[in-house]
C-alpha positions in Angstrom: 122.7 33.3 3.9 123.6 35.6 0.7 123.6 39.1 0.1 120.8 39.7 -2.0 119.1 38.4 1.3 119.5 41.3 3.3 116.6 42.8 4.3 116.1 46.8 5.6 114.4 48.3 8.6 110.5 48.8 7.7 111.3 52.5 9.0 114.0 53.5 6.5 115.8 56.2 8.7 116.0 53.4 11.9 120.1 51.8 11.5 120.9 48.9 12.9 124.0 49.5 15.5 126.3 47.1 16.7 128.6 48.4 19.5 131.4 46.4 21.3 129.2 45.5 23.7 126.9 43.7 21.4 129.9 41.7 19.4 130.7 40.3 22.3 127.1 38.8 23.0 126.5 37.7 19.8 130.3 36.2 20.0 129.3 34.6 23.2 125.3 33.1 21.3 126.8 32.0 18.6 130.4 31.0 19.9 133.3 32.3 19.0 134.2 28.9 16.8 130.7 29.6 14.6 131.8 32.8 14.0 134.8 32.1 12.1 133.1 29.5 9.9 130.1 31.8 9.1 132.9 34.5 8.3 135.2 31.7 5.8 132.3 30.8 4.1 131.1 34.0 3.3 134.7 35.6 2.2 134.6 32.0 0.0 131.4 32.9 -1.1 132.4 36.6 -2.0 135.6 35.5 -3.1 133.9 33.5 -6.1 131.7 36.6 -7.0 135.0 38.4 -6.8 134.0 40.5 -10.4 130.9 41.5 -9.7 133.0 43.9 -7.2 134.5 47.7 -7.4 137.8 47.3 -6.3 140.8 49.5 -5.7 143.9 49.8 -2.3 142.7 51.2 0.5 142.4 55.2 0.7 145.3 55.2 3.5 146.7 58.7 5.0 150.0 57.9 6.8 151.5 59.6 9.9 154.8 59.2 12.0 152.4 57.5 14.3 150.5 55.4 11.8 148.3 55.2 9.7 144.0 55.7 9.2 142.8 53.9 6.0 139.5 53.6 4.8 138.5 50.6 3.0 135.4 50.3 0.2 133.8 47.5 -2.6 130.3 47.1 -3.7 129.0 44.3 -5.7 126.4 46.5 -7.7 123.8 45.7 -4.5 125.0 46.7 -1.5 128.1 49.0 -0.5 130.5 48.2 2.8 133.5 50.3 4.0 135.6 49.7 7.2 137.1 53.6 8.9 140.7 50.8 10.8 143.6 52.4 12.1 146.7 50.4 12.4 148.8 52.3 15.3 152.1 50.4 16.7 152.8 52.8 19.0 149.5 52.6 20.8 150.7 49.9 22.2 153.2 50.9 24.3 150.3 54.0 26.3 147.9 51.2 26.8 145.8 51.4 23.8 145.0 49.2 20.7 147.1 48.8 18.6 144.0 48.7 15.6 140.2 49.9 15.8 137.5 50.2 13.7 134.3 50.5 12.7 132.0 49.6 9.1 128.9 50.4 7.4 126.9 48.5 5.1 124.3 50.2 2.8 122.2 49.6 0.1 123.3 50.7 -3.8 119.1 51.2 -3.9 118.8 54.0 -2.2 121.9 54.8 -0.7 121.0 54.3 2.7 123.0 52.6 5.6 121.4 49.0 6.6 124.3 47.9 9.6 126.6 50.1 11.5 128.8 47.8 13.8 132.2 47.8 15.2 135.0 46.0 13.4 137.8 45.9 15.9 136.5 42.7 17.0 134.9 41.6 13.8 138.4 42.2 11.6 140.3 40.2 14.3 137.6 37.6 13.6 137.9 38.2 9.6 141.6 38.5 9.6 141.5 34.6 11.0 139.2 33.8 8.6 140.7 35.0 5.4 143.8 32.9 6.3 142.1 29.6 7.0 140.4 30.2 3.6 143.8 30.8 2.0 144.9 28.0 4.4 142.6 25.8 2.8 143.6 25.9 -0.7 147.4 26.1 -0.1 148.6 24.5 3.1 149.3 20.5 3.0 146.0 18.1 3.5 147.8 16.6 6.8 148.7 19.7 8.2 148.7 20.1 12.5 151.5 22.2 13.6 151.7 25.7 13.2 154.2 28.5 14.1 152.8 31.2 15.7 155.9 34.5 15.7 153.5 36.8 17.1 151.4 36.7 19.7 149.4 40.1 20.0 146.1 40.8 20.1 145.3 38.4 16.4 147.1 35.4 17.7 144.5 33.6 19.3 142.0 34.4 16.7 144.4 32.9 14.2 144.6 29.4 16.4 141.4 29.3 16.5 140.5 29.5 13.2 142.9 27.5 12.2 142.0 24.6 15.0 138.5 25.0 14.0 138.5 24.6 10.0 141.9 22.8 9.7 142.8 20.8 12.6 145.6 22.4 13.9 146.1 21.0 16.9 149.9 21.8 18.0 151.3 25.6 18.0 155.0 27.2 18.5 154.5 30.6 19.8 157.3 33.1 20.1 156.9 37.0 20.8 159.8 39.2 21.4 157.5 40.2 24.3 157.4 37.1 26.6 154.3 38.5 28.3 152.6 38.5 25.3 153.0 34.6 24.9 152.3 33.9 28.3 148.9 35.9 27.5 148.2 33.7 24.3 148.7 31.0 26.5 146.3 31.7 29.6 143.5 32.6 26.7 144.5 29.7 25.0 143.6 27.7 28.4 140.9 25.0 27.2 141.0 24.4 23.3 142.9 21.5 23.0 146.6 23.1 21.8 149.7 21.0 22.4 151.6 24.5 22.8 155.3 24.7 22.8 157.0 28.2 24.1 160.4 28.5 21.9 163.0 31.8 22.5 163.4 32.4 19.1 161.2 32.7 15.2 164.2 30.2 14.1 163.3 27.8 16.5 159.5 27.8 16.4 159.6 27.7 12.9 161.3 24.4 13.0 159.0 21.3 12.4 156.1 23.7 11.8 153.2 22.7 8.8 152.6 26.5 8.9 154.2 29.6 9.9 152.0 32.3 10.8 153.9 36.1 11.0 151.6 38.4 12.6 153.9 41.0 13.4 153.1 44.9 14.9 155.8 47.2 14.0 155.6 49.3 11.1 159.3 48.3 9.9 160.3 46.8 7.1 161.8 43.9 9.5 162.8 40.1 8.9 161.2 37.6 10.6 160.9 34.9 8.6 164.8 34.3 7.2 164.7 31.8 3.6 167.3 29.4 5.4 163.9 29.2 8.4 161.8 27.5 5.9 162.1 23.7 4.7 159.8 22.4 1.4 155.7 21.9 2.3 155.9 24.4 4.3 152.5 27.1 3.9 153.6 30.6 5.2 151.3 33.1 6.0 152.3 36.3 6.7 150.0 38.9 8.0 151.6 41.3 9.8 153.1 43.2 6.6 150.5 45.4 5.6 151.5 48.9 5.0 154.2 50.9 3.0 157.3 50.3 4.7 156.2 46.9 6.8 157.6 43.9 5.2 158.3 40.6 8.2 160.5 38.1 5.3 163.6 38.4 4.0 163.8 39.0 -0.2 165.3 35.5 -0.7 162.3 33.5 0.6 159.9 35.2 -1.2 161.6 35.3 -4.1 161.6 31.2 -3.6 157.9 30.8 -2.9 154.6 30.8 -4.9 152.7 33.4 -4.3 149.2 33.9 -3.5 147.6 37.7 -2.7 144.0 39.2 -2.7 144.5 42.1 -4.6 148.0 42.5 -6.3 147.5 46.2 -6.6 147.1 46.7 -3.1 149.6 44.1 -2.4 152.5 45.6 -4.2 151.8 48.8 -2.1 151.6 47.1 1.0 153.1 43.3 1.2 155.7 41.4 1.2 155.3 42.2 -3.1 156.8 45.7 -2.0 160.4 43.9 -2.1 159.4 42.9 -5.4 159.5 44.6 -8.8 156.4 46.2 -10.2 155.9 43.2 -12.9 156.5 40.1 -10.6 154.1 37.6 -11.4 151.8 36.5 -8.5 148.3 34.1 -8.0 145.5 35.8 -7.3 143.2 33.2 -4.8 140.2 34.0 -6.1 141.0 32.5 -8.7 142.2 29.5 -7.2 139.2 29.2 -5.1 137.4 29.2 -8.4 139.2 27.2 -9.5 140.9 28.6 -11.9 144.2 28.5 -11.1 145.9 25.8 -9.1 146.9 26.1 -5.4 149.5 23.7 -3.9 150.2 21.5 -7.0 152.9 19.1 -4.3 154.1 18.5 -0.9 157.7 20.0 -0.6 156.2 23.6 -2.7 156.2 26.6 -0.6 153.4 28.3 -0.8 152.7 31.6 0.7 149.3 33.8 1.9 150.8 37.6 1.3 147.7 38.4 3.3 147.1 42.4 3.6 143.8 42.1 3.9 141.0 43.5 1.4 137.3 45.4 1.7 135.6 42.8 0.1 136.4 40.6 3.0 134.9 43.2 5.1 132.2 43.4 3.0 131.4 39.6 3.9 131.8 40.3 7.7 129.8 42.6 7.4 127.3 40.9 5.5 127.2 37.8 8.0 126.8 40.1 10.6 123.2 41.7 9.5 122.2 38.4 8.2 122.6 37.6 11.9 120.7 40.3 12.9 117.8 39.0 10.7 117.9 35.5 13.1 115.1 35.1 15.4 115.8 35.3 19.1 118.9 38.2 18.3 116.9 41.4 18.5 118.9 42.1 21.9 121.9 41.6 19.8 121.9 45.7 18.2 120.1 48.9 18.7 118.5 51.1 16.3 120.0 54.8 16.1 118.0 57.4 14.2 119.9 58.0 11.3 118.8 59.4 8.6 116.5 62.8 8.4 113.1 61.4 7.1 111.0 64.4 6.4 107.3 64.2 5.5 108.1 66.1 2.4 111.9 64.9 1.3 112.3 68.6 -0.1 111.4 70.3 3.1 113.8 68.9 5.4 114.3 72.6 6.9 110.9 72.5 7.9 111.3 69.3 9.7 114.0 71.1 11.8 111.9 74.4 12.3 108.6 72.1 13.0 110.5 70.2 15.5 110.9 72.9 18.0 114.4 73.1 18.6 115.2 76.1 16.6 114.8 79.5 17.9 111.3 81.7 17.5 112.0 83.6 14.4 111.5 87.0 15.6 108.4 88.6 14.5 
């Protein structure tokens, strides 16, 4: 289904709401693998219509504790935004590092047509975006991936790469061994050959793809230039806000760089380390065949992934389309979100006639 197929509820003041519980039920109904493939297809489709979208770097409010961001975009027919935070310190307090929700609306009326949790959905769309990029940038015979950082995003990345690219061997490293054990427990039964490593350097050895997905908000050096051999594809996911990087500058300079939206990546990604005019390749142009992706089997490719609003738009669009499928009526609830007076000019009268207001004194 395309964006044009999204239908509004006949009762325009009723908005479908997908809660966390609903999202988990949707995953159970459709399967994680089906959703990863479906969201990836929508992301790829929307990258192909890149020129239709309003594009702006996300609006961020930074604090010493973390960041809160709004990520808006529109294709002219629908408008979507995501509210998301990033607070690495939350983990020590038993809280999620990242939480999110999103809204999809009709441009014609301005009325919302979906309100959804996006903590789970963001994990799905981030992994799906990684695979879309790797489809064009990784070597075709890739089968082994290093996962450096085994936190909340890691299982989604592993399953996406297995489902769509056939990755069946994982080399794991996290500074917290409990995170690696958590990952191994969650991935039992999926057919991975898993090697637990004692360092990032060890994890990178022999890997066709290296995914870095660490959480700490700092200029870290997770990968150095000498850790990465020829032909490797690097999926750099963790560096996603100002002052947060994962790769040594020399490694970034040696790699063929691919990004989502340069004005945002230069602020938030590994590109922070380079000159403001350093040339990069845009992923949408590769997907449309306007630029080459991987040129040969010895080239080191780097997807400097920070997450962009069109990907959230794609994920919301995918979820809204699933709600239109037969048998999905129990996967959401209806919220009375929009005031709907009989006379659009008489909002006050609607409230007054409801009986909710105290009687006006005579």
